C-alpha positions as a printed Julia matrix, in Angstrom:
58×3 Matrix{Float64}:
  13.07  -5.14  24.83
  13.94  -6.51  21.4
  12.07  -5.34  18.31
  11.88  -6.56  14.75
  13.49  -4.25  12.15
  11.33  -2.95   9.27
  11.2   -5.04   6.11
  13.13  -3.56   3.17
  14.5   -0.03   3.33
  11.91   1.24   5.83
  11.44   4.81   7.0
  13.95   6.4    9.36
  13.07   9.73  10.92
  10.25  12.1   10.1
   8.45  12.45   6.79
   9.58  15.62   4.99
   7.27  18.38   3.73
   4.24  17.2    5.69
   2.46  18.49   8.76
  -0.6   17.52  10.77
  -3.25  19.71  12.32
  -6.03  18.89  14.75
  -9.48  19.69  13.39
 -11.37  21.4   16.25
 -14.77  20.35  14.91
 -14.12  16.62  14.45
 -11.23  16.39  16.98
  -9.26  14.27  14.46
  -5.85  14.91  12.88
  -5.5   15.96   9.24
  -2.27  15.44   7.29
  -1.27  18.22   4.86
   1.46  18.76   2.28
   3.44  21.86   3.28
   4.57  22.7   -0.28
   1.15  22.71  -1.97
  -1.06  23.15   1.12
  -3.34  20.3    0.07
  -5.04  17.99   2.53
  -3.71  14.47   2.16
  -5.43  12.26   4.71
  -7.62  12.22   7.84
  -7.33   9.91  10.81
 -10.37   7.73  11.29
  -9.79   6.67  14.89
 -10.72   8.82  17.85
  -8.37   9.08  20.78
  -5.91  11.37  22.45
  -2.86   9.78  20.87
  -4.27   9.09  17.39
  -1.7   11.06  15.38
   0.17  10.24  12.2
   3.54   8.63  12.89
   6.61  10.56  11.76
   4.67  13.7   10.71
   5.41  17.06  12.31
   2.59  18.38  14.55
   1.61  22.02  14.26
């Protein structure tokens, strides 16, 4: 199946220095910065496959 390439430079591979964890209370994924340990973002959609793309799962 043919796909359209990303516009501009685009991202290739995983995003460095970031990880995602599943919050057991809300059952959503949270993206964190591995260098500083800060929370960056939360997913807003529920679902089994609602993870951040290109971010390492822990």
